[in-house]
C-alpha angles and dihedrals in degrees: 000000000000112000111196118190123191129180098240142025091248092053093049090047092053090050092050092048089051090057092050091047091050090054091051093048093047094044111020092188094049123146116236127196108211129210128203134206131083098299100071097042096098090043091056092046091052090051089052089051090050090051094050100038104027102029097246101180120221096169095109098031119114122205136197121191120228103222146351138192115260111245093022128105135171112268112183089189090071126076110262093246090058095050112068098174117133088228089061090048091056092045093053098041100040124351102060092049097054139053095253111143119244092228089058094057114093116189134186105245113226089186096055111140091220106029094180093055091043090055091055092049091048092056090048089054090054090052092047088053090055097257131287115303096192126014117198115209140178125192127236123230089255092048100261128148115220103327095325094130123203110293095032114139114259086224093051123140132213106299149130113289132189112234122235124234089251092057093045091051094047095047094044091056093044100045121357100046091052089053092051093243115148115248092237089063093061115111112252095200133056142184111238140176106248126242090249091052092049091052090059091071116106094229135017129206112190120186133190135169138180135044093268088069096047100093096045092045089056091049092050096048104031105018131080120292106257139158087231087070101036092184088065085078085083085083089064095051115118099194132071114308129192122175114193118196139169119231094263095052089048094048096101097047114116097210102043094131091052092052091050091046092049092052090049091052092049092050092049093047097047101036106039 
């Protein structure tokens, strides 16, 4: 597991974007799993800059989104602030600014008539695409991945999940409150890729920033593997793992100096 620590959110975001860009350049038809929330915003904006200024080509890239609110769908006829779907988030922050093809964008459908059947079909689409090459992930304040709330099975598949009060509170403050939408109108259920499904990716890039994430980041990386911290499943992952943190998010790690030293040694070894 590569633990990368940068001083600021902007620095960690540039580093994360560089990893995504490297994957696209090495494999132009790569499959990306995309996360939403506040953490990856600057990473997506840096990728957009790379597309516009450096010619980063998304034309063959396929994407699958990680989660979506149940009962919510992207409506481009509505003002952005009135449409809180995660599909809309990805459209505004990444898709509409690049040359990614519409037919290569696969979204979880919060308006699916049969959500359970849709979840099965979604996983089949991932398999048909050859699997996810790089899965981007954040981490919730209670340690969850996507909407795999505490207590979710670490072998769980894509499914409908009830949201905890912690998640509802966090997401209301981050998105719905800003849009002037009453808390009672927030969806209380979501469709999410399961932990087991996430662990089938070839590579994982997990990002976290801010002091409020510090304790749970330490638990996920250095604590015991437990379904109460679903992000701790990262310790079971057999592929390539990079965790990118700012200083505040890394502030509760016990082995920070070791992680910094290990990165320094790797840089000296590979780039001398």
